[in-house]
C-alpha positions in Angstrom: 0.0 0.0 0.0 1.3 3.5 -0.9 1.1 6.5 1.4 1.1 10.1 0.2 2.2 13.4 1.6 0.2 16.2 0.1 0.1 20.0 0.1 -3.2 21.7 -0.6 -4.1 25.4 -0.8 -7.4 27.3 -0.6 -9.3 28.2 -3.8 -10.5 31.7 -4.3 -9.2 33.1 -1.0 -6.7 35.9 -0.6 -4.4 35.5 1.1 -4.5 31.8 0.6 -4.0 29.1 3.3 -2.0 25.9 2.9 -2.3 22.5 4.6 0.1 19.5 4.7 -1.1 16.0 5.4 -0.6 12.3 4.7 -3.0 9.6 3.6 -3.3 6.3 1.8 -6.2 7.5 -0.4 -5.5 10.9 -1.8 -8.8 11.4 -3.7 -10.9 10.4 -0.8 -9.0 12.7 1.6 -9.4 15.7 -0.7 -13.1 15.1 -0.9 -13.2 15.0 2.9 -11.4 18.3 3.1 -13.8 19.9 0.6 -16.9 18.6 2.4 -15.8 20.0 5.9 -15.1 16.5 7.2 -11.3 16.8 7.0 -8.9 18.2 9.6 -10.2 21.0 11.8 -7.9 23.5 10.2 -9.4 22.9 6.7 -13.0 23.3 7.6 -14.9 26.1 5.8 -12.7 26.4 2.8 -12.4 24.8 -0.7 -9.1 23.2 -1.5 -7.0 22.2 -4.5 -4.1 19.7 -4.5 -0.8 21.3 -5.6 1.8 18.7 -4.5 2.0 15.0 -3.7 4.8 12.5 -3.0 4.3 8.8 -2.5 6.0 6.5 0.0 6.1 2.8 0.6 5.6 3.0 4.3 3.4 5.0 6.7 6.4 5.9 8.9 8.3 7.3 5.9 5.3 9.4 4.9 4.7 10.6 8.4 8.4 11.6 8.7 8.3 13.6 5.5 5.0 15.2 6.4 6.5 16.4 9.7 9.5 17.9 7.9 7.4 19.6 5.2 5.1 21.1 7.9 8.1 22.7 9.6 9.9 23.8 6.4 8.3 27.0 5.3 10.9 27.6 2.6 10.2 24.2 1.0 6.5 24.9 1.0 7.0 28.3 -0.5 9.2 26.8 -3.3 6.5 24.2 -4.1 3.8 27.0 -4.2 6.0 29.1 -6.6 6.5 26.2 -9.0 2.7 25.7 -9.4 
């Protein structure tokens, strides 16, 4: 089973918000975020996927998620490339 670390950003909101998470079903997770059933921080907004990276283990995905959440420069460079 693959696990994904993803970065989403708000649609039609200035300034935009971003959120980093991990999942084993990316499509289902994005639907949850957009139907206000995702993480508390994502409720009330519509989101679009702008980055994903796959991992073979949950622990590897969780480790990368933690690093990406803390690394604002990396998140900013991902946003600029999209």
